[in-house]
N, C-alpha and C positions, 0 to 999 in steps of 0.2 A: 104485721107491721105496715104502717102507712108508706106508700111509695114516695121516694124522695126524702125520706128522713133516715137518719143514721143513728145507731146506738152509740154508746160511749166507746165501746171497743172499736167500732168501725171509724168513728171520728178520730180516735187516738191513732189508729193505723194510717189514716189518710193524712193527718196533720203532722205526724211525727212527735206528738206529745204523749205523755203517759196518762193513763186513766186517773191517776192520782192528781196530776196537774189539772185535768179537766174538772175534777170534783172540787178542787180548791178554787179554781177560777169561777166555777158555778156558784159555790157558797159565798164568795166575796163579791160576786156581781161583775167581775171583769168581762167575762163572756158568758152570757146565759143561753141555754138551749131554747130552740124554737117552741118546744112543747114537752109534755111528759105523758107517759102512758097512764092508763087507769091505775096501774100498780106503782106509779111514782118514778119510773125510769125515764131519764132524760133522753130526748130525741133531738138531734141536731139537723137543721136544714142546711142547704148548700151555702147560704149566706153566713151561717154560723161557722162553717168550715173556713170560709174566707177570713172571718174575724179571728178565729183561732190561729190560723197560719200567720196572719199579720202580726198578732201579738207575739207569737213565737219569734218571728223575724226581728221585731223590735228588740226583744230581749237578747237575741243573738248578736244584734248590733250594739249592745251595751246599754240599752235603755232599761232602767229598773221598772219593776211592776208598779211601784209607787208612782214613778213619773208617768207611766202610761195612764194610770188612774187619773192623775192630775190633768193630763192632756185631754182625756175623755170628758172630764167635768168641764173644762174650759170650752171644749168644742161644742158641748150641748148649749152653752151660753151664746157662743159666737154664731152657731148654725142651728137654730132651734128646729129647723125642718128636717135635719139629719137624725134619723133614729138610731142607726148603728154605724158610728163613725169608722170603726175598724173594718167594716165591710163595704162602706159606701164611698170612702174618701181615699185619695192617693196620698200616702205619707212618705216622706223622704227624711232620712237622718243625715244631717250635716254637722259634723263635730258633736256638740252637745245639744243641738237644736233639733226638734222634731218639726219639720215643715209640712204644711198641708197644701196640696195643690187642689184648688177648687174654683170653678167658674173662671178660669183663665188667670188666676192670681195665685200667689204663694204667700203664706203667712205662718208665723210661729204658732204652734198649737197651744202653747201655754199663755202667751201674752196677746195673741191676735195681731201683733205687729206685722204689717205687710212687708214682704221682702221683695224688693225690686232690683233687678240687675239691669242697669242702664246700658243696654247693648248699643243703642244709637250713640250715646255719649262716648263710649269706648271706641267705636268705629271712627268717630270724628277725631278723637285724640290720636289714634294710630295714623290716620290720614295726614293730620297736621305734622306729626313727627316724621313721617316719610317725606313730606315736602320740604321740611327744614333740613333734612339730612338724606340726600338722594343715595341710592344704592352705590356702593363703591365700585369703581372700575377694576378690571383685572390687574392693571398695573399698580393700583393702590394696594390690592391684596397681596400681590407677589412682585414687589419691586425688583428691578434688575439687580443682579449681584454685582458687587464692586470687583475690581481687578484682584484685590487681596482675597476675597471670598472665593472667586473662581480658581485661583491658584491653590488655595487650601482644599477645595473640593476635588481638584484634579489629582 
């Protein structure tokens, strides 16, 4: 066996998937192995293991295999230089959106719409609110008890 390549059983043991899942994903093109032996047996490279584990984690997070396929198709259009998106990109699930973190930006894997969280705007708003409403003083938080309240507590 070539060094650095893994059989289906080894790949299944490493990724936590079944050999049946690997075969299905191989047949349907979700994750294809790096190579095959002369006898036709699949051999997975380390990057294939990363892709398999990423796909498994997406499914565990509630993303359907069909949605993963759609994301992969979209990503090949948005990022034509990326050959193996599941192994090469950082993916984040937020609600029902699969975000891709790439080259310092985040975008929706299906639509390509960039996600920008305006941290500077939020910081400016917080600062403005703090200036408009200074922190309360202790006397404001715990006003002195009235004579009636003191008698009741005694």
